[in-house]
C-alpha positions as CSV (number, residue, x, y, z in Angstrom):
1,M,88.8,75.1,115.5
2,I,87.9,72.1,113.3
3,S,86.8,73.0,109.8
4,P,83.3,74.2,109.0
5,I,80.7,71.9,107.4
6,N,79.8,72.5,103.8
7,H,76.2,73.8,104.1
8,A,75.2,72.7,100.6
9,A,72.0,70.6,100.5
10,G,72.7,67.0,100.1
11,V,72.7,63.4,101.3
12,W,74.6,62.3,104.4
13,P,74.5,58.4,104.5
14,V,74.4,56.8,107.9
15,V,77.5,54.7,107.4
16,L,77.2,51.0,108.0
17,T,80.0,49.0,109.7
18,P,81.1,46.0,107.6
19,F,82.1,43.0,109.7
20,R,83.9,39.8,108.7
21,P,82.2,36.5,109.4
22,D,84.2,36.2,112.6
23,G,82.6,39.5,113.9
24,K,85.6,41.7,113.5
25,I,85.5,44.9,111.5
26,D,86.3,44.5,107.8
27,F,88.3,47.6,107.1
28,P,89.0,46.9,103.4
29,A,85.2,46.5,102.8
30,Y,84.7,49.7,104.9
31,R,87.0,51.7,102.6
32,K,85.2,50.4,99.5
33,L,81.8,51.3,101.1
34,L,83.0,54.9,101.8
35,E,84.3,55.2,98.2
36,Y,80.9,53.9,97.0
37,Y,79.0,56.6,98.9
38,I,81.3,59.3,97.6
39,A,81.1,58.1,94.0
40,E,77.3,58.3,94.3
41,G,77.5,62.0,94.9
42,V,76.8,62.3,98.7
43,A,77.4,65.6,100.4
44,G,78.9,64.2,103.6
45,L,79.4,61.1,105.7
46,F,77.7,60.4,109.0
47,A,80.1,57.8,110.4
48,V,79.8,56.0,113.8
49,C,76.0,56.4,114.2
50,L,73.1,54.0,115.0
51,S,73.3,52.4,111.6
52,S,77.0,51.8,112.3
53,E,75.8,49.6,115.2
54,L,77.1,52.3,117.5
55,Y,76.4,50.7,120.8
56,Q,77.9,47.4,119.8
57,L,81.2,49.0,119.0
58,T,84.1,49.4,121.5
59,P,85.4,52.9,122.1
60,S,88.6,52.1,120.2
61,E,86.5,50.7,117.3
62,R,84.5,53.9,117.1
63,L,87.7,55.9,116.8
64,E,89.2,53.5,114.2
65,L,86.1,53.8,112.0
66,A,86.0,57.6,112.3
67,R,89.7,57.8,111.5
68,E,89.3,55.7,108.4
69,A,86.4,57.7,107.2
70,V,88.4,60.9,107.4
71,A,91.3,59.3,105.7
72,V,89.3,57.9,102.8
73,S,87.3,61.1,102.4
74,S,90.6,63.1,102.3
75,G,88.7,66.3,102.2
76,R,86.4,65.4,99.3
77,V,83.3,65.4,101.6
78,P,83.0,66.4,105.3
79,V,82.7,63.7,107.9
80,V,80.8,63.8,111.2
81,A,80.7,61.0,113.9
82,C,79.1,60.4,117.3
83,G,80.8,61.2,120.5
84,Y,79.7,61.6,124.1
85,L,79.7,57.9,124.8
86,G,80.9,56.1,127.9
87,N,80.0,54.9,131.4
88,T,80.9,58.1,133.2
89,E,80.7,61.8,132.5
90,A,84.5,61.9,132.3
91,E,84.5,59.1,129.7
92,K,81.7,60.7,127.7
93,L,83.5,64.1,127.6
94,Q,86.8,62.4,126.7
95,S,85.1,60.6,123.8
96,V,84.2,64.0,122.4
97,F,87.8,65.2,122.5
98,D,89.1,62.0,121.1
99,M,86.7,62.1,118.2
100,A,87.4,65.8,117.5
101,A,91.1,65.1,117.4
102,L,90.7,62.9,114.4
103,G,89.6,65.8,112.2
104,M,85.8,65.5,112.4
105,D,83.9,68.3,110.8
106,A,81.6,68.0,113.8
107,V,81.2,65.6,116.8
108,V,77.6,64.6,116.9
109,I,76.0,64.3,120.3
110,P,73.0,61.8,120.7
111,V,70.6,64.0,122.6
112,C,69.3,61.0,124.5
113,L,72.7,60.6,126.2
114,L,72.8,64.2,127.5
115,V,70.1,63.8,130.1
116,P,67.9,61.0,131.5
117,Q,64.5,60.3,129.9
118,E,62.6,61.9,132.8
119,A,64.6,65.2,132.6
120,G,62.8,68.3,131.3
121,D,63.7,70.7,128.6
122,E,65.5,73.1,130.9
123,A,67.7,70.3,132.2
124,L,68.5,69.5,128.6
125,F,69.4,73.1,127.8
126,A,71.6,73.3,130.9
127,A,73.4,70.0,130.0
128,F,74.0,71.4,126.5
129,E,75.3,74.7,127.9
130,T,77.7,72.8,130.2
131,L,78.9,70.7,127.3
132,L,79.6,73.8,125.2
133,A,81.7,75.2,128.1
134,Q,83.6,72.0,128.5
135,T,84.5,71.3,124.9
136,A,86.4,74.5,124.0
137,E,86.1,75.3,120.3
138,I,84.9,71.8,119.1
139,R,82.2,72.0,116.5
140,L,79.2,69.9,117.5
141,G,76.1,68.3,116.0
142,I,73.0,66.9,117.5
143,Y,71.3,63.6,116.8
144,E,67.8,62.8,117.8
145,C,68.9,59.2,118.2
146,P,66.1,56.7,118.9
147,L,68.1,54.6,121.4
148,P,68.4,54.2,124.3
149,Y,65.3,56.3,124.3
150,H,63.8,58.6,121.6
151,R,64.0,62.3,122.6
152,L,62.9,65.0,120.2
153,I,64.0,68.6,120.7
154,P,61.1,71.1,120.6
155,P,61.6,74.0,118.1
156,Q,61.9,76.7,120.7
157,L,64.4,74.8,122.7
158,L,66.4,73.9,119.6
159,G,66.5,77.6,118.6
160,R,67.8,78.5,122.0
161,M,70.6,75.9,121.7
162,A,71.5,77.0,118.2
163,H,71.7,80.7,119.1
164,L,73.7,79.9,122.3
165,A,76.2,77.8,120.4
166,G,76.7,80.2,117.4
167,E,79.0,78.7,114.8
168,R,79.8,75.7,117.0
169,L,76.5,73.9,116.4
170,A,76.3,73.0,112.7
171,F,74.5,69.7,112.2
172,L,71.1,68.2,113.3
173,K,69.9,64.8,112.3
174,D,66.2,65.3,112.8
175,T,64.0,62.2,113.5
176,C,60.6,63.8,114.3
177,C,59.0,62.8,110.9
178,D,56.7,65.8,111.2
179,P,56.8,68.6,108.6
180,A,55.2,71.1,111.0
181,A,57.8,70.5,113.6
182,I,60.6,70.7,111.0
183,A,59.2,74.0,109.8
184,G,59.2,75.2,113.4
185,K,62.7,74.1,114.0
186,L,63.9,75.8,110.8
187,R,62.2,79.1,111.8
188,A,63.6,78.9,115.4
189,C,67.2,78.4,114.0
190,A,67.1,81.0,111.2
191,G,70.2,83.0,111.1
192,T,72.3,80.4,112.9
193,S,74.9,77.9,111.6
194,L,72.7,74.9,112.4
195,R,71.6,72.9,109.3
196,L,68.8,70.3,109.6
197,Y,69.1,66.9,107.9
198,N,65.9,65.0,107.8
199,A,66.1,61.2,108.6
200,N,62.5,60.6,107.4
201,L,62.2,59.6,103.8
202,T,58.5,60.2,103.3
203,T,58.8,63.9,104.3
204,C,62.1,64.4,102.5
205,L,60.9,66.5,99.6
206,E,58.6,68.5,101.8
207,S,61.4,69.2,104.3
208,L,63.8,70.3,101.5
209,K,61.1,72.8,100.3
210,L,60.9,74.1,103.9
211,G,64.6,74.7,104.0
212,A,66.2,71.5,105.3
213,A,69.8,71.1,104.2
214,G,69.3,67.5,103.1
215,Y,68.7,63.9,104.0
216,S,70.5,61.6,106.5
217,G,68.7,58.3,106.9
218,T,68.7,54.6,106.2
219,S,67.5,54.9,102.6
220,A,70.9,56.4,101.7
221,N,72.3,52.9,102.1
222,F,70.1,51.7,99.2
223,Y,70.0,54.5,96.6
224,P,72.3,57.4,97.6
225,G,72.6,58.6,94.0
226,L,68.9,59.0,93.5
227,L,68.5,60.8,96.9
228,A,71.4,63.1,95.9
229,E,69.5,63.9,92.7
230,L,66.4,64.8,94.7
231,C,68.4,67.2,96.8
232,R,69.9,68.8,93.6
233,C,66.7,69.1,91.5
234,F,63.9,69.9,93.9
235,R,63.9,73.6,93.1
236,D,64.6,73.6,89.4
237,D,62.8,70.4,88.3
238,P,59.8,69.9,90.6
239,E,58.2,67.2,88.4
240,R,61.4,65.1,88.6
241,A,61.5,65.7,92.3
242,R,57.9,64.6,92.7
243,E,58.6,61.5,90.6
244,L,61.6,60.6,92.8
245,Q,59.7,61.1,96.0
246,Q,56.9,58.9,94.8
247,F,59.4,56.2,93.9
248,F,61.0,56.4,97.4
249,N,57.6,56.2,99.1
250,L,56.8,53.1,97.0
251,V,59.9,51.1,98.0
252,Q,60.3,52.3,101.5
253,R,59.0,49.1,103.1
254,H,61.9,47.2,101.5
255,V,64.4,49.6,103.1
256,E,62.9,49.0,106.6
257,F,62.8,45.2,106.3
258,K,65.4,43.5,108.4
259,Y,67.7,46.5,108.4
260,P,70.7,46.8,108.6
261,R,71.3,43.2,107.4
262,S,69.2,43.9,104.3
263,A,71.2,47.0,103.5
264,K,74.5,45.1,103.6
265,L,73.1,42.5,101.3
266,F,71.7,45.2,99.0
267,L,75.0,46.9,98.8
268,R,76.7,43.6,98.0
269,E,74.3,43.5,95.0
270,C,75.7,46.9,94.1
271,G,79.3,45.5,94.0
272,V,80.4,46.5,97.5
273,P,81.9,43.4,99.1
274,L,80.1,43.3,102.4
275,S,79.2,40.3,104.5
276,S,75.8,40.2,106.1
277,F,77.2,39.9,109.6
278,C,75.6,42.2,112.1
279,R,76.3,42.6,115.8
280,V,72.8,43.9,116.5
281,A,70.1,41.3,116.7
282,C,68.8,40.9,113.2
283,E,67.3,37.9,111.5
284,E,68.8,36.3,108.4
285,L,66.9,36.7,105.1
286,D,65.4,33.4,103.9
287,R,65.4,32.3,100.3
288,D,62.2,34.1,99.3
289,Q,63.3,37.3,101.0
290,M,66.6,37.2,99.1
291,V,64.7,36.9,95.8
292,Q,62.6,39.9,96.8
293,L,65.7,41.9,97.8
294,R,67.4,41.2,94.4
295,T,64.1,42.2,92.7
296,F,64.2,45.4,94.7
297,H,67.8,46.0,93.6
298,A,66.9,45.4,90.0
299,G,63.9,47.8,90.3
300,V,66.1,50.6,91.7
301,Q,68.6,50.1,88.9
302,A,65.8,50.1,86.3
303,F,64.3,53.3,87.7
304,A,67.7,55.1,87.7
305,R,68.5,53.8,84.2
306,S,65.3,54.9,82.7
307,N,66.1,58.6,83.3
308,H,69.8,58.8,84.1
309,P,71.9,56.0,82.7
310,Q,75.0,57.7,83.8
311,L,74.1,56.9,87.4
312,L,74.7,53.2,86.7
313,G,77.7,51.2,85.8
314,E,80.3,53.8,86.8
315,T,80.5,53.3,90.5
316,A,80.9,49.5,90.8
317,I,83.7,48.4,93.1
């Protein structure tokens, strides 16, 4: 069986894919990006996900990126990556085995790929049950991926899946953005190995208080160190946690603007040598928008420096 995930609360960045200007994957830049995340104190890495431009990657590229993430991490943090992709059921299943063979701590299944959009909850449960039976002892995760369609798992159904899977279901990237639903999911999965990682920044602190294991969303490509601090301090220093959450809410619109290109440009300001090339359709930033992005970067630095100067200047690449 593949190794268990560290259940400590923390940040799991949705790992970007750096491309060269000719559109090919820039693996030296990818390695530096992974080192940057780890140096910022993340709890794990969610490689080969939607932010990685998942559907624009070839099957071999997905495996290459996942292999590199495991190699760079070298056991310092756990790594998960998406599987169950392909044009046929046989290809989807093989992708799970191929990804698991690289040493993933869990192979994450985009729930929208398990059943068609019109399928009901019982059909989803049956598909998950079949997947468990077909994948031997492989540890799995679930991702409420927004594409090709956005399917959320109701709390009761998620609880049934988690209890059925036992130790084999360990990771959920939750995208419901609803604290009440998150609370219901956590109650339904109590006593199981499943840990919930919230993708929604606005509800991050609230979800941590409810029992979520951490954060896994786009903002971790802008200030992973500050998010890691929130996950560490929310119990013992509620005032600092509130201050962090308020700052995140204030700057969230900058994170969403022209993502993922903006994230690559922001990380370049952090010293990670990324080009702005994206395979997904994403407009270039004009001159004024670049000025705004650099001002955003300076604001994040200033906020971190004002309370924790050790967060800055030690992780430049």
